[in-house]
N, C-alpha and C positions, 0 to 999 in steps of 0.2 A: 279111307282117309289117305291123303296124299303122302308120299314118302317124306319122312322128316318132320311132318307137322306135329306128330304126337310126342316128339322128344322133349319139347319145352315143358309141357304140362306134366308129363311123366316125371321129368327131372325135378320139377318143383314139388310135386306130391311126394316123391321119394324123400325129399329133404324134410318132409313132415311125417315120415314113417309110413307111407302108404304101402310100400312093397315089403313089409315085414314078412319073414318066413313064419310058418304056422306056429312053431314053438315060441318065436319072439312075440307073436301076436298074443298068445296066451299069457306070456309074462307081462306084456304091456297092459293087458286087460286087468291083471291083478294089481299092478303097481300104479297105473295111471287112471284106472277106472274106465278105459275105453272099451266099447262094445263092438265086436267085430262081426260084420255080415249077419246081422240079426233081423228078424221080421218085426216090422213096426206097423201099427195101425195107420193107414194112409191119411186118415183125418187128423192125425197129430202132426203131420208134415205140412210145412208151408214154404212158399217161395221167398227167396231173399228179396226184400223190397228195393235193394240197391243193385239188383241184377242188371248188368249192362244191356242185355238183350231183351227187348220189349215185345217184339213181334215174332210169332211162331206160325209157320205155314200149316194151315189146318189139314190140307190133303196129306202132307207128310206125317203129321201127327196121327191121322187115321190109319195110315199104312203101318206105322210103328205099333199102334194099338192092336191091329190085327195080328202082327207078328208076335206080340207079347201074349195074346190070347192062346196062340199055338205053342210057342216055345217058352213062355214065361219071361221074366226079367233077367236077362243074362248078366248084365253089369249092374251091381248095386248102386244106389244113390249114395253120395257122400254128404253127410249132414252134420250140423253142429247142434248139440243139445242145449236148449234154452228153457227159460221159465214158461214160454208159450208152447213148447213142444220141440220139434226138430226142424231147424231151418236148413234149406237146401244150399249146399256150397257148390256142388257140381251134379248136374243131371236133371235140371228142371224140365227139359224136353221129355225125358223118359218118365218123369213124374206125371206130367200132363197126359202122356199116352197111357199110363197105368190107370189113371182116373177114367179115361175114355173106355178102356178095356174092362172096367168094372172091378178091378182088384180091391180087396178089402185091406190086404197087408202087402207090404213090399220089403224087399231086402235093402238094408242100409248099412253103411259103415259110419259109425259115430266117431267124430273127431272133436278135438278141443283146439280150435284155432283162434287167434286174435282177430279183431275186426279188420286189421290191415291185411292179414294173410287171407281172410275170406274174400275181401275185395279183389286182391291180386289174382287169386285162383279163378274166381268167377270171370274176371276180365280175360285172362289168358285162355281159359277154356273156350270162351266165345270167339276169340281170335283164331283158334285152331279149327273152327268149323268150316266146312267146304262151301256152305251156301251163303256166306257173306259176300256182298258185292264189294268191289274194290274200294269204294269210298268208306263203307263201314269198316273195312279192314284198316284203311289208312288212319281214320279217326281214332280207332281203337288203339293202334300202335302209338299214335301221338299222345293219347291219354295215358297209356301205360308209362311212356317215357316221362311225361310231365308230372304225373302223380307220384312216381317212385324215383325220380331223378336219374333215370337210366340213360346211358349213351346209346348210340345206334348199335355198337358192338354188344353191349349188355342186353339190349332188347332182342337182338338176333339170337343170343344164347338162350334166353328164356323161351323163345318161340320156335327154336330149332330151325331158324332160317339163316340165310347168308346176310352179311351186312349190306351188300348191294341190293338185295330184295327189300330190306327195310328202307334204304335210301330211296329206292324207286317208289315205294308205297307213299312215303312222306312227300315226295316231289309232286305227285299228282294233286295234292291238296292246294298247290299254288295255281291251279287252273281256275278260270273264271266261273262264277256260280252257275251260269246257264249251261256250261260244259259239264260241270260236276253233276248237275241235274240229269243230263243225258246218260252219264255213266251210271248213276244210281238206278235209272230206269232200264238199264241193260241195253241201251241203244248204241253205246260206245264202250268197247272193251278196255281192259287194263292195258293191253298191248297198244291200242290206239292212243290211250291217254298218255303213255310214256312218250310217244312221238309228238303229241300236241304240246307238251311242255316246252319244246324248243321254240314255239311260236309265242312271242310276247305281245303281239298286237291283238287287242281284244276282238275287234271285228273279224279279223282273219281266222283267229282261233275258233270262234263260234261258227263261222261259215264252214270251215273244214270239218268241225264236229258234226254239224247238221248234214253235211255231204256224206260223211261216214254212215250216219243213221239212215239217210234216204236211199243212197245208192249201194249200200252194203259193201263199202270199200274194204279190201283186205288191209292188213297192217302194212304190207309192202306197197300197196297202192297209195296209202296215205304218206308213207315215207317219200315216195316220188313227188307227191304234191307239195310236201313241206320243203324238200330239197329245191324244187323249182321256185318256190316262194322266197326262200332264203337266198338263193342265187340271184334272183332279181333285185333283192334288197341290197346285195353287195355291189351289183353293177351300178345301181342308182347312186349309192353313197350319199344319201340325203343328209343335208346339214342338220344337226340336231337343233331343236328349237329351245332347248334348255342348256344352261351353262354346265360345264364339267363339275363345278362346285356344287350345284343343285343336285346333279345326278349322284355325286358322291354322298351327299347328305341323305338322299333317299336310300341308297345302298347301305349306309351305316345304320339308318333307322330300321331297315329290314333285318340286318344282322342282330341288332340289339333286341328287337321285339320277337325274333324267331318266327316271323310269319311274312306273308306276301304284303308288300307295300307298293301302291301304284301312284304315279303322279300324272295328273292331267293339267296341262297349262305350260307356262313359261316362267321366266324370272320375275315378271311383273305381277302376274296373278295366276291362280289355278287352284287345284284341289289335290289333297293327299288322301288316299283311301288305304285303310288298314284292315286286312281280312282277319276274321276269326272263325273257327269251325265248331267250337263247342262252348258251353257256358264256362267251363273251367279255363278254356283258352282266353275268353274275354276277361275273366277275373285276373288271369296272369298278366295280360297286357295292361289292365287297369293298375295293378300293383306296380308295374315297371314305370308307367307314366306318371302316376299321381302319388306314389308313396316314396 
């Protein structure tokens, strides 16, 4: 795990008594009915239906399963006891690997969390995974902020990241959909994406992104391309086709909606595009506009 990434989840779990000392655990078990690191029938355990992460790399799961066969499950699953059995709060990847490894019972830590706590822990745990692509990470951070009303500073604290890292992650969501698609496919890196944000023209942004993918440009190569493009734009000083009032309107709309807003056209006619990145994002925009 990358340095600092684990601090947010550990901090959150500590706030829910994850790091109790052994004597405190025994006391908590007696007073609150919590069971600490016990063996549970794997068939009584089930995944959280609202788990943010839906795709698990099969090869990686198989490798983990082989490790579990040799060394056992080193880190217990964290579960919530329900009428159906034990719902996973953290550790679904380990749970899947245990099933592949053929384990009948697994070690769990049984907790009693609210639905809100479960959702937040599951989301944060996924955001701290190393194998998320930059867009998955950015969308997850945005969802965390939207659902729990967090500022960039608070989100940074929860995830053990700097505020600038959070800001950069959110900023790449303003890129055009075709560019975002290239990032999701691993053809354009996060470093490249941060540079492309400076290019507002759709055609140029996409052309540069495709060039990165095709010619394997380094981030520094792309920076030079963008600097050259922006330099040409300054020299031309093209007269804007829209009035200052219309541009101010679009900027105000973008601030109010908290997402990218694009204008194509001029004062007489045109189109305004409003971007959204998740279903929750769409619901939020709907509420702002129509309620």
